[in-house]
C-alpha positions as protocol buffer text, in pm:
chain_id: "A"
residue {
  index: 1
  type: UNK
  ca { x: -4041 y: 5147 z: 4578 }
}
residue {
  index: 2
  type: UNK
  ca { x: -3991 y: 5514 z: 4491 }
}
residue {
  index: 3
  type: UNK
  ca { x: -3928 y: 5560 z: 4881 }
}
residue {
  index: 4
  type: UNK
  ca { x: -3644 y: 5338 z: 4859 }
}
residue {
  index: 5
  type: UNK
  ca { x: -3494 y: 5472 z: 4528 }
}
residue {
  index: 6
  type: UNK
  ca { x: -3492 y: 5810 z: 4728 }
}
residue {
  index: 7
  type: UNK
  ca { x: -3255 y: 5663 z: 4980 }
}
residue {
  index: 8
  type: UNK
  ca { x: -2973 y: 5623 z: 4752 }
}
residue {
  index: 9
  type: UNK
  ca { x: -2774 y: 5942 z: 4858 }
}
residue {
  index: 10
  type: UNK
  ca { x: -2784 y: 5859 z: 5224 }
}
residue {
  index: 11
  type: UNK
  ca { x: -2599 y: 5511 z: 5152 }
}
residue {
  index: 12
  type: UNK
  ca { x: -2281 y: 5736 z: 5068 }
}
residue {
  index: 13
  type: UNK
  ca { x: -2286 y: 5900 z: 5438 }
}
residue {
  index: 14
  type: UNK
  ca { x: -2064 y: 5726 z: 5694 }
}
residue {
  index: 15
  type: UNK
  ca { x: -2235 y: 5584 z: 6010 }
}
residue {
  index: 16
  type: UNK
  ca { x: -2161 y: 5861 z: 6241 }
}
residue {
  index: 17
  type: UNK
  ca { x: -2318 y: 6108 z: 5980 }
}
residue {
  index: 18
  type: UNK
  ca { x: -2607 y: 5898 z: 5950 }
}
residue {
  index: 19
  type: UNK
  ca { x: -2676 y: 5909 z: 6324 }
}
residue {
  index: 20
  type: UNK
  ca { x: -2597 y: 6263 z: 6344 }
}
residue {
  index: 21
  type: UNK
  ca { x: -2868 y: 6349 z: 6075 }
}
residue {
  index: 22
  type: UNK
  ca { x: -3101 y: 6117 z: 6253 }
}
residue {
  index: 23
  type: UNK
  ca { x: -3047 y: 6298 z: 6585 }
}
residue {
  index: 24
  type: UNK
  ca { x: -3106 y: 6630 z: 6417 }
}
residue {
  index: 25
  type: UNK
  ca { x: -3422 y: 6528 z: 6274 }
}
residue {
  index: 26
  type: UNK
  ca { x: -3554 y: 6355 z: 6585 }
}
residue {
  index: 27
  type: UNK
  ca { x: -3505 y: 6649 z: 6794 }
}
residue {
  index: 28
  type: UNK
  ca { x: -3644 y: 6910 z: 6547 }
}
residue {
  index: 29
  type: UNK
  ca { x: -3299 y: 7092 z: 6500 }
}
residue {
  index: 30
  type: UNK
  ca { x: -3335 y: 7008 z: 6146 }
}
residue {
  index: 31
  type: UNK
  ca { x: -3691 y: 7032 z: 6007 }
}
residue {
  index: 32
  type: UNK
  ca { x: -3869 y: 7110 z: 5640 }
}
residue {
  index: 33
  type: UNK
  ca { x: -3811 y: 7283 z: 5420 }
}
residue {
  index: 34
  type: UNK
  ca { x: -3452 y: 7144 z: 5393 }
}
residue {
  index: 35
  type: UNK
  ca { x: -3184 y: 7336 z: 5238 }
}
residue {
  index: 36
  type: UNK
  ca { x: -2822 y: 7338 z: 5175 }
}
residue {
  index: 37
  type: UNK
  ca { x: -2732 y: 7581 z: 5459 }
}
residue {
  index: 38
  type: UNK
  ca { x: -2940 y: 7398 z: 5715 }
}
residue {
  index: 39
  type: UNK
  ca { x: -2786 y: 7048 z: 5607 }
}
residue {
  index: 40
  type: UNK
  ca { x: -2444 y: 7158 z: 5617 }
}
residue {
  index: 41
  type: UNK
  ca { x: -2366 y: 7089 z: 5942 }
}
residue {
  index: 42
  type: UNK
  ca { x: -2467 y: 6718 z: 5951 }
}
residue {
  index: 43
  type: UNK
  ca { x: -2324 y: 6600 z: 5610 }
}
residue {
  index: 44
  type: UNK
  ca { x: -2020 y: 6648 z: 5424 }
}
residue {
  index: 45
  type: UNK
  ca { x: -2032 y: 6954 z: 5178 }
}
residue {
  index: 46
  type: UNK
  ca { x: -1979 y: 6712 z: 4849 }
}
residue {
  index: 47
  type: UNK
  ca { x: -2313 y: 6524 z: 4960 }
}
residue {
  index: 48
  type: UNK
  ca { x: -2502 y: 6831 z: 5077 }
}
residue {
  index: 49
  type: UNK
  ca { x: -2715 y: 6903 z: 4765 }
}
residue {
  index: 50
  type: UNK
  ca { x: -2786 y: 6531 z: 4711 }
}
residue {
  index: 51
  type: UNK
  ca { x: -2893 y: 6476 z: 5081 }
}
residue {
  index: 52
  type: UNK
  ca { x: -3116 y: 6802 z: 5055 }
}
residue {
  index: 53
  type: UNK
  ca { x: -3276 y: 6684 z: 4736 }
}
residue {
  index: 54
  type: UNK
  ca { x: -3375 y: 6345 z: 4875 }
}
residue {
  index: 55
  type: UNK
  ca { x: -3477 y: 6505 z: 5223 }
}
residue {
  index: 56
  type: UNK
  ca { x: -3715 y: 6737 z: 5020 }
}
residue {
  index: 57
  type: UNK
  ca { x: -3867 y: 6458 z: 4812 }
}
residue {
  index: 58
  type: UNK
  ca { x: -3912 y: 6222 z: 5083 }
}
residue {
  index: 59
  type: UNK
  ca { x: -4097 y: 6530 z: 5246 }
}
residue {
  index: 60
  type: UNK
  ca { x: -4306 y: 6615 z: 4929 }
}
residue {
  index: 61
  type: UNK
  ca { x: -4408 y: 6233 z: 4956 }
}
residue {
  index: 62
  type: UNK
  ca { x: -4549 y: 6280 z: 5298 }
}
residue {
  index: 63
  type: UNK
  ca { x: -4269 y: 6094 z: 5491 }
}
residue {
  index: 64
  type: UNK
  ca { x: -4241 y: 6246 z: 5841 }
}
residue {
  index: 65
  type: UNK
  ca { x: -3922 y: 6360 z: 5967 }
}
residue {
  index: 66
  type: UNK
  ca { x: -3916 y: 6066 z: 6238 }
}
residue {
  index: 67
  type: UNK
  ca { x: -3971 y: 5821 z: 5993 }
}
residue {
  index: 68
  type: UNK
  ca { x: -3664 y: 5947 z: 5822 }
}
residue {
  index: 69
  type: UNK
  ca { x: -3441 y: 5941 z: 6103 }
}
residue {
  index: 70
  type: UNK
  ca { x: -3583 y: 5565 z: 6197 }
}
residue {
  index: 71
  type: UNK
  ca { x: -3460 y: 5438 z: 5853 }
}
residue {
  index: 72
  type: UNK
  ca { x: -3141 y: 5650 z: 5893 }
}
residue {
  index: 73
  type: UNK
  ca { x: -3081 y: 5464 z: 6206 }
}
residue {
  index: 74
  type: UNK
  ca { x: -3159 y: 5140 z: 6043 }
}
residue {
  index: 75
  type: UNK
  ca { x: -2878 y: 5203 z: 5764 }
}
residue {
  index: 76
  type: UNK
  ca { x: -2657 y: 5302 z: 6054 }
}
residue {
  index: 77
  type: UNK
  ca { x: -2699 y: 4983 z: 6243 }
}
residue {
  index: 78
  type: UNK
  ca { x: -2663 y: 4767 z: 5931 }
}
residue {
  index: 79
  type: UNK
  ca { x: -2323 y: 4943 z: 5860 }
}
residue {
  index: 80
  type: UNK
  ca { x: -2215 y: 4889 z: 6210 }
}
residue {
  index: 81
  type: UNK
  ca { x: -2307 y: 4517 z: 6198 }
}
residue {
  index: 82
  type: UNK
  ca { x: -2127 y: 4482 z: 5876 }
}
residue {
  index: 83
  type: UNK
  ca { x: -1812 y: 4624 z: 5992 }
}
residue {
  index: 84
  type: UNK
  ca { x: -1852 y: 4385 z: 6324 }
}
residue {
  index: 85
  type: UNK
  ca { x: -1830 y: 4099 z: 6109 }
}
residue {
  index: 86
  type: UNK
  ca { x: -1568 y: 4199 z: 5901 }
}
residue {
  index: 87
  type: UNK
  ca { x: -1352 y: 4281 z: 6181 }
}
residue {
  index: 88
  type: UNK
  ca { x: -1403 y: 3936 z: 6342 }
}
residue {
  index: 89
  type: UNK
  ca { x: -1276 y: 3775 z: 6028 }
}
residue {
  index: 90
  type: UNK
  ca { x: -960 y: 3981 z: 6052 }
}
residue {
  index: 91
  type: UNK
  ca { x: -1090 y: 4259 z: 5811 }
}
residue {
  index: 92
  type: UNK
  ca { x: -1049 y: 4021 z: 5493 }
}
residue {
  index: 93
  type: UNK
  ca { x: -1044 y: 4207 z: 5157 }
}
residue {
  index: 94
  type: UNK
  ca { x: -1335 y: 4158 z: 4954 }
}
residue {
  index: 95
  type: UNK
  ca { x: -1226 y: 3967 z: 4634 }
}
residue {
  index: 96
  type: UNK
  ca { x: -1453 y: 3930 z: 4343 }
}
residue {
  index: 97
  type: UNK
  ca { x: -1399 y: 3674 z: 4067 }
}
residue {
  index: 98
  type: UNK
  ca { x: -1590 y: 3630 z: 3751 }
}
residue {
  index: 99
  type: UNK
  ca { x: -1716 y: 3267 z: 3709 }
}
residue {
  index: 100
  type: UNK
  ca { x: -1796 y: 3130 z: 3340 }
}
residue {
  index: 101
  type: UNK
  ca { x: -1933 y: 2818 z: 3165 }
}
residue {
  index: 102
  type: UNK
  ca { x: -1909 y: 2842 z: 2800 }
}
residue {
  index: 103
  type: UNK
  ca { x: -1678 y: 2936 z: 2509 }
}
residue {
  index: 104
  type: UNK
  ca { x: -1358 y: 3109 z: 2629 }
}
residue {
  index: 105
  type: UNK
  ca { x: -1281 y: 3481 z: 2529 }
}
residue {
  index: 106
  type: UNK
  ca { x: -917 y: 3566 z: 2469 }
}
residue {
  index: 107
  type: UNK
  ca { x: -779 y: 3757 z: 2748 }
}
residue {
  index: 108
  type: UNK
  ca { x: -1088 y: 3680 z: 2963 }
}
residue {
  index: 109
  type: UNK
  ca { x: -1021 y: 3693 z: 3357 }
}
residue {
  index: 110
  type: UNK
  ca { x: -1309 y: 3449 z: 3428 }
}
residue {
  index: 111
  type: UNK
  ca { x: -1266 y: 3119 z: 3589 }
}
residue {
  index: 112
  type: UNK
  ca { x: -1449 y: 2782 z: 3499 }
}
residue {
  index: 113
  type: UNK
  ca { x: -1771 y: 2693 z: 3690 }
}
residue {
  index: 114
  type: UNK
  ca { x: -1710 y: 2335 z: 3730 }
}
residue {
  index: 115
  type: UNK
  ca { x: -1322 y: 2413 z: 3867 }
}
residue {
  index: 116
  type: UNK
  ca { x: -1455 y: 2676 z: 4078 }
}
residue {
  index: 117
  type: UNK
  ca { x: -1714 y: 2432 z: 4246 }
}
residue {
  index: 118
  type: UNK
  ca { x: -1463 y: 2136 z: 4301 }
}
residue {
  index: 119
  type: UNK
  ca { x: -1232 y: 2374 z: 4459 }
}
residue {
  index: 120
  type: UNK
  ca { x: -1487 y: 2519 z: 4717 }
}
residue {
  index: 121
  type: UNK
  ca { x: -1600 y: 2161 z: 4789 }
}
residue {
  index: 122
  type: UNK
  ca { x: -1229 y: 2019 z: 4843 }
}
residue {
  index: 123
  type: UNK
  ca { x: -1145 y: 2297 z: 5089 }
}
residue {
  index: 124
  type: UNK
  ca { x: -1467 y: 2290 z: 5284 }
}
residue {
  index: 125
  type: UNK
  ca { x: -1397 y: 2284 z: 5663 }
}
residue {
  index: 126
  type: UNK
  ca { x: -1710 y: 2351 z: 5861 }
}
residue {
  index: 127
  type: UNK
  ca { x: -2016 y: 2397 z: 5638 }
}
residue {
  index: 128
  type: UNK
  ca { x: -2146 y: 2391 z: 5290 }
}
residue {
  index: 129
  type: UNK
  ca { x: -2469 y: 2515 z: 5176 }
}
residue {
  index: 130
  type: UNK
  ca { x: -2580 y: 2438 z: 4805 }
}
residue {
  index: 131
  type: UNK
  ca { x: -2905 y: 2594 z: 4650 }
}
residue {
  index: 132
  type: UNK
  ca { x: -3003 y: 2448 z: 4307 }
}
residue {
  index: 133
  type: UNK
  ca { x: -3329 y: 2467 z: 4075 }
}
residue {
  index: 134
  type: UNK
  ca { x: -3212 y: 2143 z: 3848 }
}
residue {
  index: 135
  type: UNK
  ca { x: -3012 y: 1851 z: 3927 }
}
residue {
  index: 136
  type: UNK
  ca { x: -2868 y: 1593 z: 3725 }
}
residue {
  index: 137
  type: UNK
  ca { x: -2927 y: 1210 z: 3807 }
}
residue {
  index: 138
  type: UNK
  ca { x: -2681 y: 891 z: 3757 }
}
residue {
  index: 139
  type: UNK
  ca { x: -2314 y: 930 z: 3678 }
}
residue {
  index: 140
  type: UNK
  ca { x: -2361 y: 1309 z: 3600 }
}
residue {
  index: 141
  type: UNK
  ca { x: -2464 y: 1387 z: 3932 }
}
residue {
  index: 142
  type: UNK
  ca { x: -2199 y: 1162 z: 4124 }
}
residue {
  index: 143
  type: UNK
  ca { x: -1928 y: 1336 z: 3923 }
}
residue {
  index: 144
  type: UNK
  ca { x: -2048 y: 1670 z: 4036 }
}
residue {
  index: 145
  type: UNK
  ca { x: -2073 y: 1562 z: 4415 }
}
residue {
  index: 146
  type: UNK
  ca { x: -1808 y: 1313 z: 4440 }
}
residue {
  index: 147
  type: UNK
  ca { x: -1551 y: 1563 z: 4575 }
}
residue {
  index: 148
  type: UNK
  ca { x: -1787 y: 1690 z: 4838 }
}
residue {
  index: 149
  type: UNK
  ca { x: -1910 y: 1358 z: 4931 }
}
residue {
  index: 150
  type: UNK
  ca { x: -1547 y: 1236 z: 4995 }
}
residue {
  index: 151
  type: UNK
  ca { x: -1484 y: 1530 z: 5185 }
}
residue {
  index: 152
  type: UNK
  ca { x: -1770 y: 1468 z: 5392 }
}
residue {
  index: 153
  type: UNK
  ca { x: -1646 y: 1122 z: 5477 }
}
residue {
  index: 154
  type: UNK
  ca { x: -1296 y: 1245 z: 5547 }
}
residue {
  index: 155
  type: UNK
  ca { x: -1442 y: 1515 z: 5773 }
}
residue {
  index: 156
  type: UNK
  ca { x: -1734 y: 1408 z: 5998 }
}
residue {
  index: 157
  type: UNK
  ca { x: -1789 y: 1751 z: 6129 }
}
residue {
  index: 158
  type: UNK
  ca { x: -1857 y: 1910 z: 5803 }
}
residue {
  index: 159
  type: UNK
  ca { x: -2212 y: 1973 z: 5759 }
}
residue {
  index: 160
  type: UNK
  ca { x: -2364 y: 2022 z: 5439 }
}
residue {
  index: 161
  type: UNK
  ca { x: -2733 y: 2133 z: 5359 }
}
residue {
  index: 162
  type: UNK
  ca { x: -2898 y: 2135 z: 5002 }
}
residue {
  index: 163
  type: UNK
  ca { x: -3191 y: 2319 z: 4896 }
}
residue {
  index: 164
  type: UNK
  ca { x: -3367 y: 2156 z: 4600 }
}
residue {
  index: 165
  type: UNK
  ca { x: -3650 y: 2221 z: 4386 }
}
residue {
  index: 166
  type: UNK
  ca { x: -3896 y: 1908 z: 4386 }
}
residue {
  index: 167
  type: UNK
  ca { x: -4132 y: 1957 z: 4103 }
}
residue {
  index: 168
  type: UNK
  ca { x: -4490 y: 1843 z: 4046 }
}
residue {
  index: 169
  type: UNK
  ca { x: -4585 y: 1753 z: 3679 }
}
residue {
  index: 170
  type: UNK
  ca { x: -4846 y: 1968 z: 3525 }
}
residue {
  index: 171
  type: UNK
  ca { x: -5209 y: 1862 z: 3603 }
}
residue {
  index: 172
  type: UNK
  ca { x: -5033 y: 1564 z: 3833 }
}
residue {
  index: 173
  type: UNK
  ca { x: -5255 y: 1478 z: 4133 }
}
residue {
  index: 174
  type: UNK
  ca { x: -5018 y: 1259 z: 4284 }
}
residue {
  index: 175
  type: UNK
  ca { x: -4998 y: 1306 z: 4668 }
}
residue {
  index: 176
  type: UNK
  ca { x: -4710 y: 1520 z: 4790 }
}
residue {
  index: 177
  type: UNK
  ca { x: -4622 y: 1253 z: 5048 }
}
residue {
  index: 178
  type: UNK
  ca { x: -4540 y: 1000 z: 4733 }
}
residue {
  index: 179
  type: UNK
  ca { x: -4350 y: 1282 z: 4553 }
}
residue {
  index: 180
  type: UNK
  ca { x: -4156 y: 1328 z: 4832 }
}
residue {
  index: 181
  type: UNK
  ca { x: -4078 y: 946 z: 4870 }
}
residue {
  index: 182
  type: UNK
  ca { x: -3985 y: 902 z: 4512 }
}
residue {
  index: 183
  type: UNK
  ca { x: -3754 y: 1210 z: 4532 }
}
residue {
  index: 184
  type: UNK
  ca { x: -3581 y: 1064 z: 4850 }
}
residue {
  index: 185
  type: UNK
  ca { x: -3552 y: 719 z: 4670 }
}
residue {
  index: 186
  type: UNK
  ca { x: -3389 y: 889 z: 4372 }
}
residue {
  index: 187
  type: UNK
  ca { x: -3163 y: 1106 z: 4547 }
}
residue {
  index: 188
  type: UNK
  ca { x: -3010 y: 805 z: 4766 }
}
residue {
  index: 189
  type: UNK
  ca { x: -2973 y: 583 z: 4487 }
}
residue {
  index: 190
  type: UNK
  ca { x: -2915 y: 790 z: 4183 }
}
residue {
  index: 191
  type: UNK
  ca { x: -2782 y: 1128 z: 4282 }
}
residue {
  index: 192
  type: UNK
  ca { x: -2555 y: 1112 z: 4597 }
}
residue {
  index: 193
  type: UNK
  ca { x: -2256 y: 895 z: 4574 }
}
residue {
  index: 194
  type: UNK
  ca { x: -2177 y: 810 z: 4935 }
}
residue {
  index: 195
  type: UNK
  ca { x: -2358 y: 656 z: 5215 }
}
residue {
  index: 196
  type: UNK
  ca { x: -2332 y: 972 z: 5445 }
}
residue {
  index: 197
  type: UNK
  ca { x: -2589 y: 1212 z: 5329 }
}
residue {
  index: 198
  type: UNK
  ca { x: -2654 y: 1577 z: 5344 }
}
residue {
  index: 199
  type: UNK
  ca { x: -2956 y: 1735 z: 5487 }
}
residue {
  index: 200
  type: UNK
  ca { x: -3193 y: 1808 z: 5199 }
}
residue {
  index: 201
  type: UNK
  ca { x: -3471 y: 2086 z: 5212 }
}
residue {
  index: 202
  type: UNK
  ca { x: -3725 y: 2172 z: 4955 }
}
residue {
  index: 203
  type: UNK
  ca { x: -3996 y: 2443 z: 4913 }
}
residue {
  index: 204
  type: UNK
  ca { x: -4332 y: 2286 z: 4946 }
}
residue {
  index: 205
  type: UNK
  ca { x: -4512 y: 2537 z: 4743 }
}
residue {
  index: 206
  type: UNK
  ca { x: -4362 y: 2404 z: 4429 }
}
residue {
  index: 207
  type: UNK
  ca { x: -4572 y: 2073 z: 4513 }
}
residue {
  index: 208
  type: UNK
  ca { x: -4888 y: 2259 z: 4522 }
}
residue {
  index: 209
  type: UNK
  ca { x: -5171 y: 2153 z: 4320 }
}
residue {
  index: 210
  type: UNK
  ca { x: -5317 y: 2477 z: 4222 }
}
residue {
  index: 211
  type: UNK
  ca { x: -5159 y: 2727 z: 3993 }
}
residue {
  index: 212
  type: UNK
  ca { x: -5226 y: 3027 z: 4205 }
}
residue {
  index: 213
  type: UNK
  ca { x: -5016 y: 2917 z: 4499 }
}
residue {
  index: 214
  type: UNK
  ca { x: -4733 y: 2743 z: 4326 }
}
residue {
  index: 215
  type: UNK
  ca { x: -4378 y: 2854 z: 4341 }
}
residue {
  index: 216
  type: UNK
  ca { x: -4038 y: 2722 z: 4278 }
}
residue {
  index: 217
  type: UNK
  ca { x: -3678 y: 2724 z: 4445 }
}
residue {
  index: 218
  type: UNK
  ca { x: -3502 y: 2890 z: 4172 }
}
residue {
  index: 219
  type: UNK
  ca { x: -3184 y: 3003 z: 4370 }
}
residue {
  index: 220
  type: UNK
  ca { x: -2851 y: 2880 z: 4238 }
}
residue {
  index: 221
  type: UNK
  ca { x: -2580 y: 2949 z: 4485 }
}
residue {
  index: 222
  type: UNK
  ca { x: -2289 y: 2784 z: 4722 }
}
residue {
  index: 223
  type: UNK
  ca { x: -2195 y: 2899 z: 5031 }
}
residue {
  index: 224
  type: UNK
  ca { x: -1866 y: 2738 z: 5192 }
}
residue {
  index: 225
  type: UNK
  ca { x: -1747 y: 2812 z: 5566 }
}
residue {
  index: 226
  type: UNK
  ca { x: -1947 y: 3092 z: 5578 }
}
residue {
  index: 227
  type: UNK
  ca { x: -1657 y: 3286 z: 5397 }
}
residue {
  index: 228
  type: UNK
  ca { x: -1699 y: 3214 z: 5046 }
}
residue {
  index: 229
  type: UNK
  ca { x: -1982 y: 3255 z: 4804 }
}
residue {
  index: 230
  type: UNK
  ca { x: -2066 y: 3142 z: 4467 }
}
residue {
  index: 231
  type: UNK
  ca { x: -2384 y: 3316 z: 4274 }
}
residue {
  index: 232
  type: UNK
  ca { x: -2460 y: 3184 z: 3952 }
}
residue {
  index: 233
  type: UNK
  ca { x: -2693 y: 3103 z: 3706 }
}
residue {
  index: 234
  type: UNK
  ca { x: -2561 y: 2732 z: 3669 }
}
residue {
  index: 235
  type: UNK
  ca { x: -2769 y: 2454 z: 3813 }
}
residue {
  index: 236
  type: UNK
  ca { x: -2608 y: 2143 z: 3962 }
}
residue {
  index: 237
  type: UNK
  ca { x: -2597 y: 1963 z: 3607 }
}
residue {
  index: 238
  type: UNK
  ca { x: -2317 y: 1858 z: 3389 }
}
residue {
  index: 239
  type: UNK
  ca { x: -2446 y: 2111 z: 3099 }
}
residue {
  index: 240
  type: UNK
  ca { x: -2456 y: 2396 z: 3332 }
}
residue {
  index: 241
  type: UNK
  ca { x: -2070 y: 2315 z: 3485 }
}
residue {
  index: 242
  type: UNK
  ca { x: -1945 y: 2226 z: 3143 }
}
residue {
  index: 243
  type: UNK
  ca { x: -2143 y: 2329 z: 2840 }
}
residue {
  index: 244
  type: UNK
  ca { x: -2395 y: 2600 z: 2864 }
}
residue {
  index: 245
  type: UNK
  ca { x: -2332 y: 2980 z: 2862 }
}
residue {
  index: 246
  type: UNK
  ca { x: -2341 y: 3058 z: 3249 }
}
residue {
  index: 247
  type: UNK
  ca { x: -2240 y: 3357 z: 3445 }
}
residue {
  index: 248
  type: UNK
  ca { x: -2164 y: 3403 z: 3826 }
}
residue {
  index: 249
  type: UNK
  ca { x: -1947 y: 3565 z: 4072 }
}
residue {
  index: 250
  type: UNK
  ca { x: -1744 y: 3432 z: 4353 }
}
residue {
  index: 251
  type: UNK
  ca { x: -1698 y: 3619 z: 4670 }
}
residue {
  index: 252
  type: UNK
  ca { x: -1450 y: 3611 z: 4938 }
}
residue {
  index: 253
  type: UNK
  ca { x: -1645 y: 3789 z: 5172 }
}
residue {
  index: 254
  type: UNK
  ca { x: -1776 y: 3632 z: 5517 }
}
residue {
  index: 255
  type: UNK
  ca { x: -2051 y: 3945 z: 5530 }
}
residue {
  index: 256
  type: UNK
  ca { x: -2227 y: 3842 z: 5219 }
}
residue {
  index: 257
  type: UNK
  ca { x: -2178 y: 3457 z: 5295 }
}
residue {
  index: 258
  type: UNK
  ca { x: -2329 y: 3485 z: 5630 }
}
residue {
  index: 259
  type: UNK
  ca { x: -2631 y: 3707 z: 5500 }
}
residue {
  index: 260
  type: UNK
  ca { x: -2696 y: 3471 z: 5232 }
}
residue {
  index: 261
  type: UNK
  ca { x: -2676 y: 3166 z: 5477 }
}
residue {
  index: 262
  type: UNK
  ca { x: -2915 y: 3347 z: 5719 }
}
residue {
  index: 263
  type: UNK
  ca { x: -3159 y: 3387 z: 5446 }
}
residue {
  index: 264
  type: UNK
  ca { x: -3187 y: 3034 z: 5395 }
}
residue {
  index: 265
  type: UNK
  ca { x: -3168 y: 2906 z: 5760 }
}
residue {
  index: 266
  type: UNK
  ca { x: -3450 y: 3165 z: 5870 }
}
residue {
  index: 267
  type: UNK
  ca { x: -3658 y: 3017 z: 5604 }
}
residue {
  index: 268
  type: UNK
  ca { x: -3611 y: 2676 z: 5754 }
}
residue {
  index: 269
  type: UNK
  ca { x: -3669 y: 2796 z: 6099 }
}
residue {
  index: 270
  type: UNK
  ca { x: -3997 y: 2951 z: 5963 }
}
residue {
  index: 271
  type: UNK
  ca { x: -4076 y: 2625 z: 5802 }
}
residue {
  index: 272
  type: UNK
  ca { x: -4114 y: 2779 z: 5488 }
}
residue {
  index: 273
  type: UNK
  ca { x: -3856 y: 2557 z: 5340 }
}
residue {
  index: 274
  type: UNK
  ca { x: -3867 y: 2182 z: 5499 }
}
residue {
  index: 275
  type: UNK
  ca { x: -3638 y: 1894 z: 5501 }
}
residue {
  index: 276
  type: UNK
  ca { x: -3719 y: 1605 z: 5299 }
}
residue {
  index: 277
  type: UNK
  ca { x: -3788 y: 1297 z: 5483 }
}
residue {
  index: 278
  type: UNK
  ca { x: -3600 y: 972 z: 5384 }
}
residue {
  index: 279
  type: UNK
  ca { x: -3262 y: 1143 z: 5338 }
}
């Protein structure tokens, strides 16, 4: 953790500065002990002292110059990739909105969770990703998802994937296959309001019998068209969307949207998150 804490100053460097600093470290033109005069040729004057301090801290920790250079190149590559994705989407300006459930505060600039979710669903064109720890049943669930379900019927090209927590009751030894079959039946009959179903995934570790290996899928977020992201404390329940105190942010940011979508998709590819049969 300390190593990554020491990198914070480097995050303020431009991509060319990161590359130039990495080359200097790799070729030996820049070597410890680091000072403001031998670093000055590679970084802006305003950042000189911070970069020198971080380089010397890393050196004291035993991090070799080639390892520092490798990390700087990774930062530069990430910066380049993010810019390329942003450019591909026309350089859209990042917009961040506060999304809130709970008592309204005078002068607040927040948007209502339920309203934001319905708006995201109603405007989806190609894909929707939903992750939720808890989910309502009956009419409460159908009210939450009816806009999305109708959108799926209207647009056959719309792909919807849901990542949900399937739980095992404490001390229950019911077979995992039975729990998944029961969840699939409940989802079809008592949660989803239309015939065309989304793809639904779960984390098998949530159904582990042993406490040591047990985990849960606790993330709450929505990604739409790989362009817009809602990250929130709110589950997909009527209480969370209408009565609880919940906070989240809505981002109009393709870079973040794609990154978050890839997190889930990579877990599916590696069979860490698995599709629930029967849905």
